[in-house]
N, C-alpha and C positions, 0 to 999 in steps of 0.2 A: 353469590353463590356456595359457599360451605354453610349457609345460614338455611342455603334453601337445600342443601340435601344435610341436615341439621336436621332440620323439621321432617323430610320426609320421613327419612330412619324416626323419629320418634312416632312418628302416625304409625312405621307399619308394625311397629313394635306392641303398639297400644291393646290389636287381640290380643297378643303373647299373656302380655300384663293380662286382661282381664280371664283369659283361659284359665293360666296359674293361681287364681285368685279362687275360680270354682273349683278347681282340682282340688286347692289343699283345703275346704271351707267344709269338707267330709273326709272321714275315715272309714266309713260305710264302703265295703265291698260294690255291696250294687248300686248306690248315689252315685259313685266314682265313674261305674259305667254307663249309666245314663247320660252325668254331665257330657261324657268322652261322645256319646250318639249326638247328643246336642251343638256338639260346639264343632266337630265331623261335619251333622251337613249342613250350621251355618256356615261354615270356612272352606270345603268344597265344595259344595252341593252336589255330591254324588248321584247318580240314579241304584248304585250295587258297590259296595264296600264291605267289609267285612274285617270283625276281630277273634281273630284267634288264640286262641292260650294255652298253652301245653301241661302236656297230662304228665304227671314228670314220673310218676310210677309205670303208667305204659309207656313212655316217650312217643304220646304220639300227640298231635295238636286239634281242635275243637273249636267249632265255631259258636264262640262265645256270644256275637252279636253276628247279624248277618240280613243285612238291609237290599230288597230286589226281590226281583222275580223268585215265587218258589223258594224262598228262605226258609221255608217251615223243611223242608227235604233238604237242606245245607246243614239244620242242626243238628240230624241224625248220621250226618258223612262223617270220616274221622283220615288224618294223614300222619300216614308217618314222619319221622323227623328225615327231613330229606327228599321228601316227593311232592311232584307239583313246586311252583316257584314260589309258593307260601313253607314252604318245604324244606328246600333249599334256604330261603333268608334265615330259617330258622336253627339251621345246622350250622351256617355259614356265620349268620350276626350281620350280613350283608345286605345292603339295598337293593332291589331290583327297578329297574325299570325297560317295561320291551312291547312296543305299539304293533306288534307280527310275534303272538306267542305261539301260537301253531308252528312257525318255527324255529324256536327255542326250544332245545332238547332237555330242559330244565322243568317244562308244562307237563304237563298230563292232560289229558281231556276225558279221563271219566269224569270230574266232576261238573263239565258242559253237559256229559252224555248224558247220566243222573239227571239232570235240572231240565233237558231240551235249554240248554243257552249256547247263545255263542259269545264265546272271550274275545276283543277286538283290540285291549291295551290293560295293560296291568302295572301298578306301581304297589309295591309290598315294599316296607321300613319294618325292621324287628323292633319291637319294647324290649327295650333295652338297659337294663337298672343293674349298677353293680359292677358292672361283668358281665351280668348271667341275665340268657335271654329268655323273659316271658312270654312271649309270645309275637303272632307279628300280624299289624296294620295292613289292609290292600283293597287299594280302589283299586275299580273293573268298569273298562270302558265310559271315556268324558262325559257328562252329562250332551256338551254341547256337538259330540263325534271326532273335535276338536284330538289331535293325536297330545299325551303328556309330557311334559317336558320338565328339564332338570328344574326347574324355577319349582314346578310340580315337588320332586320329589325334596328338596330345601326346605320347603311348606310345610312337608309331612313328615320331614327328620324333625323337624324342628318340634311339633307337636308330640310327634310322639315322645319325643325325650322328658314332655313335661306328661304325658298319660301314662307310664314306664315307671316313675318317681310317684305318682299317684298311685297306683296298684302295688306299686312297692311294701307301700308306708301301711293303706288298706288291709293289703293283707298280715302284715306284721302283729298291727292289732288284732287282727282275727287271730293270730294263731295264737298268742298269750292268751285272747278267751277261750281258745279252744280247751288249753290246756287245763281251766278248772276244772272246763266240765264232759271231757272226753278219757274214755279207756285206756288207759297208753297199751292193752294188748291187746286188743279187739278195734282199737279204736271208735266206738261206738259210745252212744254216751252215755255219762256214770250215771250210777246209783242216787249223785245229789241230783241232778239233771232231773230225772226220773222224779223224786217227788214235785221236782216246779212244774216240770212240764205237765205231770196228772193233775196237777193242782190247776190248772189254768184250763187244760180239755174235759173237767168233774164243771168249771167254770161255765166256758161257754156252750156245754152239753142241754143244764140248767138252763141255760137261759135263752137257749133254741130251740129248746124241746128237740133235744136229738140224741141218739143213739153215743155209744161208745163204748167198748169191748178192750179190755188187758187179756194178753194173753204171758203165764207165765213159765217156763221152759226149765229143766236141767236135764241137763248129762246122767244118759245111766253109768252105773261103774266107773264115772270118771278116774276115780283115784287108781286101778286098774293100767288105765293111759300112762299115770306119772308114775309106777312101778315098775312096769312094764320098760319104758323107751326115754325115763326121766321127765323133768320137771320141763326144761327147754323146750321139748317138742309139744308135750300135756300144755304149754303157752301159744303152740303155731295152732294146735288142732281150736282151741278156743278160740280164736282168731280167723280161722278158717273158717269154722262154724259161724259166725259172725260175719261176715259177708254171707254167708250161704240165706242166712236170714235175711239183711238188707235185700239182697238183687231177691229175696221171695215179694219183695211190700212194694206199695206206693208210695209215693213224695211223700203225701201228708201223715204217714204214719211215721213208729218215734219205735226206736229200736232199741235196747239198752241193757248192756252190761250189769244185773244186779250185786254180783259178788259172785267171787267162788265160781263154781259151773254151771253160776244159775242167769238166765238173761227173761228180760221182760223185755214186753211189743205193745206199745199202746196204740192202737184203734178207734181213731177217728172216726165221726159217727158210722161204727161199725158196730148191728146187732149181734141177737149170740151166733145167729147161722152165717153171716158172716165171716166171725171168729173160724166158727168154728174149718169154714171151708180152707183158710188162713193159715193153722193148724196143722190140716190133712196135706193141704200141698208141702207143707214145709217138712212135712214127717215123711214124706214120701223120696221130696228130697235128699231128704237126712238117708234114706234104706238105699240109695242108693249111688251117693257120693262114697266115693275113697279117698279119705284123707291122708294130705304126706306121699301123696303117687310123685311127686315127679323128686324127692327127694329121697323115691328107695321104698318108702315106708307101704304096707297096704292096709290102713288102720280104721275102721268100721265103729261108729256108733250107733245108738238110738238114745232116743230122749223122752221126759213125761213134761206132757203137759196139760195148766188147770186153766182155766178159762172161767172170766165175769165179767159180768153186761149190768151199766146203767140205763136204763134206772130198776133196771127186771132185777136183777141182784144188792145192790147197794145202791145207797145218794152220796157216801162219803168215801174218800180217794182208800185212806187207810181199811174199811169194811174191802172194798174192792179184790186189796193189793192180797188182805186176807183169805178170801174167797176164794181167788184164783192156786194162791199158793196151797190151800185146805183140800183144791181140787187135783193139784198137781199129786199132793203126797199122798192121794187116794191111788194114785199109778202106781209112785213109785212102790207102796206095801201090799198092791197084788199083781201088777202085769207087768208094769213098766213097760215100755214102747208104746203109750198111748195114749188115747183123751181123755179128758173130764172135765165137765162144764159145772160150775153151782149149781 
């Protein structure tokens, strides 16, 4: 009898040994998430499930993975920590299993209303590593319409223990990499990364006969900000301007801090007209924006913009940078708060 029990226990462990091997086979965050998707699909075979991660800065949960009907709509939804069952799990670090969510005070119907879905049962488990909650894995509505059981909960908890460790390890490696390519003040890419990225984008544009543009930006009279408010406030203005830039771009665009109060934006697959539209949009946002308003300041700044494009203006990286820089300086030496092209 003992041998039978031992053999069954070993058999039950085999899937988790394989999962452990898979999750520790890579330190690439995207590959880790793909493995999690594959293993959950094979282990639980759910119709609908989600992996929500915590945005530390905004204190919100976002749908990193969403499988099921209208999953694209879920990707646009965010939950406050504590909101809904997933939010409650993220806040308290405890699992939840409910087969009657509409009678559960922790459940919010807003997500169901948004995607026109009927949640009948939920099993939600925190992704926890070293005492820190990273997110939540949530299974919705059993595949065969049966109710979730405590065995399902134990199985999912065991899986999430492996998944959380893998995600945390991959994130740690990613953070180390980011330290070498990100600017400390603005969290944009730094000048070192700019040169590497521009080399790649010029090569790609040449190989596929595509357009490429860059925008060189210099904040006007930034020394006045430092002299008036101090360097600490000046650094926060630089950071806020970096966020303004990021919010004005596509996912494929590459914003960088070139140094001091200078920024360079790489715009793949963008001609000069497209780059001009981006520059005008950013300039208009800048004119309307009040910096450090929440801190009680009322700081307004303008900037000078220079644009160059591949292959119209230059064929090499350094020439593109030089021409955009020259165009920007023509603005600095005349009107400031304007845009010039190479």
